[in-house]
N, C-alpha and C positions, 0 to 999 in steps of 0.2 A: 451550722451553715452549709447548705448544697452546695455541690461542685459547679465552677461554672460551665455553660455549655460552650461546648467547640462547636465554630461555623461549620455548617455543612456544605459539601462541593456540589454546585451544579453547571451542568454544562451550559445551558443556555437559559436565559429568563422565559417565562411563559408568553407567548404571543397575543397575550389578550391581557386588557385592562380590569374587564369585568364582563361577566356572561349574564347577561338577564334573560329569563325564561320568557318565553312566548305566552300571552295571554295572563301576563302579570297584573296586579291592580294597579290603577294610573296612579295613585299615590307614590311616592317615593319610600321603598322600604329600606330598611338597613341591610347592608347587604353582610354576606359572611363572609370573614376574612380569610383567604386561602394563601398560606404561608407559599413562598417560592419552593423551600425544602418538600412542601407537600405535594406541590404540584409534579418535582422532579421525582418522588417515590412513585406517584400513579404512573407518570408517564414509563418509568422504567420497569416497573412490574405488568401495569395492564397492556400498556401499547406495545411496549419492546419484550414483553413476555419473559424477563429475567426472574431468575428464583431470588428470595430474600437475601440471601447471601452474597450473588453477585452484585445485586445493585447496592446493597450496604458497601461492598468493595470499591463501587465506582464512586458513593458518594463519601468516600472516607470515614466511614462510621461503622459501630458493631451493627451484627444482625438485629439483636434484641431493639437497640434505638431507631432501626429502619422498620421494625415491624409497629412499633410506638408510633412514628411518625406517619406510617402508611396507614393505620387505624384513623387517627385524627383525620385524615384528608378524606378518609371514606366517610366518615361521620359528618363530616362537613359539608361533603356532596350531598349526601343523605337529607340533611337539616334544609339546604338550599333548595332541593326538590320537592320536598313536603310540603316547607313552609312557603313555596313560590317567591324567593327572595334572590337577589342577584348574588353572586360567586366574584368576590373582587381580590386578584392577586394583591399582597403585601409581602415587601423585600424579606421580613424576617430574620432567622439568623444563619445566612448562607453567605458563601463568596461563588463567584463565578470562575469557572475553569480558564476563560480566556476575558480579555478586556470587551465588553458590549458596549454598543452605543445606542442611544435612541435619537432619530431623526424627528425634529418640532415640526419640521413641514408636513413630510407624509406620513409619519407615526409608525415607520420601520424599525425594528431592531437588528441590528447586525453586527458582527464581528468583523475587522479588517485585517486581511492576509498581509504579510510582511513586504507586498512588492504593491499595493494599492495605496495610494494618498490616505493620511489620516483624517485630514480635515473635509472629507467629502462624504455623502452618503452614496451607497452603490447603485439604490433605487430612483432618486430624484436629482442628485448631485448637489444637492442642497449642503451648506458648509454650517447650517445652523443646527448642531447636534450636543447631546449630552452624554457624557460617559455614564454607565448604570455601574458604579463601584459605591456609591454611597445613596442609601436608599433616598436622602432626602431630595436626589438631583433626578428624580422620575418624576415629581411632580409638575 
């Protein structure tokens, strides 16, 4: 029996739910599921220019595990581009560094510093928000 998979630490959730390519066919195509930990791996390696060891340390995983996650992410991005399919973020096997919230009114994703009210969106001041801890909450 394989070992259970440890959750991967991410700093913040992706700021998009789905990326749809311009010029995509009008029929709704099945999206490629892009896990939060894959997003974090691409962000750390390609956007923040960290080497695999530094990025793996930030995510709380081994370097070979980071390399596997990163490789899967790159394949999914390539598949979405070549097949002209949407890239949809999915919670996956991750936990967030801080508590993050999603505003149902303005769709902002945010964390709340200790000195701010916990029941108010900093963008639109709405109180209609959900905490992004449980992947089911995000729907």
